[in-house]
C-alpha positions in Angstrom: 0.0 0.0 0.0 1.3 3.5 -1.0 0.2 6.5 1.1 1.2 10.2 0.7 2.0 12.1 3.8 1.6 15.7 4.7 4.3 18.3 4.0 4.6 20.8 6.8 6.6 24.0 6.7 7.7 24.8 10.3 9.2 27.8 12.1 10.8 26.7 15.3 12.6 28.6 18.0 15.7 27.1 19.7 15.4 27.0 23.4 17.7 25.8 26.2 16.1 23.6 28.8 17.6 22.8 32.2 17.3 19.0 31.8 19.2 18.8 28.5 22.8 19.7 27.4 21.5 20.5 23.9 19.1 23.1 22.6 15.5 22.0 21.7 13.6 23.2 18.7 10.2 24.3 19.8 7.7 24.5 16.8 6.0 27.9 17.0 4.4 28.3 13.6 3.5 25.8 10.9 1.7 25.7 7.7 0.5 22.7 5.6 1.9 22.8 2.1 -0.5 21.8 -0.6 0.5 21.2 -4.2 -1.1 22.8 -7.2 -3.5 19.9 -8.0 -4.7 19.8 -4.4 -5.3 23.6 -4.3 -7.3 23.4 -7.7 -9.4 20.5 -6.3 -10.4 22.6 -3.2 -10.5 26.0 -5.1 -7.7 27.4 -2.9 -4.9 29.7 -3.8 -1.6 27.8 -4.2 1.5 29.0 -2.2 5.0 27.7 -2.6 6.8 26.5 0.5 9.1 29.4 0.5 6.1 31.8 0.4 4.6 30.0 3.4 7.9 30.3 5.2 8.2 34.0 4.5 4.7 34.7 5.7 5.5 32.9 9.0 8.8 34.8 9.3 7.0 38.1 8.8 4.6 37.2 11.6 7.4 36.2 13.9 9.2 39.4 13.2 6.1 41.4 14.3 6.0 39.3 17.6 9.8 39.9 18.2 9.1 43.7 18.4 12.6 44.7 17.0 14.6 42.1 18.9 17.5 40.5 16.9 16.5 37.3 15.1 19.1 34.8 13.9 17.4 32.7 11.3 19.0 29.3 10.2 17.5 27.9 7.1 18.4 25.0 4.7 19.3 25.7 1.1 15.7 25.3 -0.1 14.8 28.4 1.9 17.9 30.6 1.2 16.5 32.3 -1.8 15.0 35.6 -2.9 11.4 34.8 -1.7 12.7 34.5 1.9 15.6 36.9 2.0 14.4 39.9 0.0 13.6 42.9 2.1 14.4 41.3 5.5 14.4 43.9 8.3 17.8 44.9 9.8 17.1 42.9 13.0 17.0 39.6 11.0 20.2 37.8 10.2 19.9 34.8 7.8 22.4 31.9 8.1 22.3 29.3 5.3 23.8 27.7 2.4 24.0 29.3 -1.0 24.5 27.8 -4.4 28.2 27.3 -5.3 27.5 29.2 -8.5 25.6 32.0 -6.9 26.0 35.5 -8.6 27.5 37.9 -6.0 27.9 41.6 -6.6 29.5 44.4 -4.7 27.3 47.2 -3.2 26.4 49.8 -5.8 28.6 52.8 -6.1 27.2 56.2 -5.3 25.7 57.8 -8.4 27.6 60.9 -9.6 25.6 64.0 -9.8 24.3 65.2 -13.0 23.3 61.7 -14.3 19.7 60.9 -14.6 18.0 57.5 -14.5 17.2 55.0 -11.9 19.9 54.5 -9.2 22.0 51.3 -9.4 21.0 48.4 -7.2 24.1 46.3 -7.9 27.8 46.9 -8.0 30.5 45.0 -10.0 30.4 41.2 -10.2 32.4 39.4 -7.7 33.9 35.9 -7.5 31.4 33.0 -7.2 31.5 31.0 -3.9 33.0 27.9 -5.6 35.8 30.1 -7.1 36.3 31.9 -3.8 36.9 28.6 -2.0 39.5 27.5 -4.6 41.6 30.7 -5.0 44.3 32.0 -2.6 43.4 35.7 -2.7 41.0 35.4 0.3 42.6 33.5 3.3 40.8 30.7 5.2 39.9 31.6 8.7 39.1 29.3 11.5 36.7 29.4 14.5 35.2 27.0 16.9 31.5 26.2 16.8 29.2 23.7 18.5 27.7 21.4 15.9 25.4 18.6 16.9 26.5 19.0 20.5 30.3 18.8 19.8 32.9 21.6 19.8 34.2 21.6 16.2 36.8 23.7 14.3 35.2 25.3 11.3 37.1 26.8 8.3 35.5 29.8 6.4 36.2 32.7 4.1 34.5 36.0 4.5 33.6 38.8 2.1 31.0 41.5 1.8 28.7 41.0 -1.2 25.1 41.1 -2.4 23.5 37.9 -3.5 21.7 38.7 -6.7 
């Protein structure tokens, strides 16, 4: 017998509890994802998983009332739908595509030129190329991953993800 299950999009808050050494994810908001066919059958508007996630994030941001929010998301949710126009108090941590197009911040427009202001600067190295070249040095830090103290290597640069 073959049965389809439900697909839930969940926003959870990490909390530390006194009876455990690790943090626990407390589900706070959740939405049921329904595919296009299911929505058509029930005459409902279809929303992508990322659209459901962004709506929940916007609700949580209102509840947080300006407090800093550190949002960890997997690569399926690190995209334009979720990241565009995030408030300054929200920091998004997540994976990006190795071939992501990165640009510098736009340069200030010189006076006397008309037209729309630039939104992107010059093209920068893609993450896969950044990892392979020696112009930007690797750095190390310690982080707790899955309950263990681990040394992590990373490279850092300021860029916009287009």
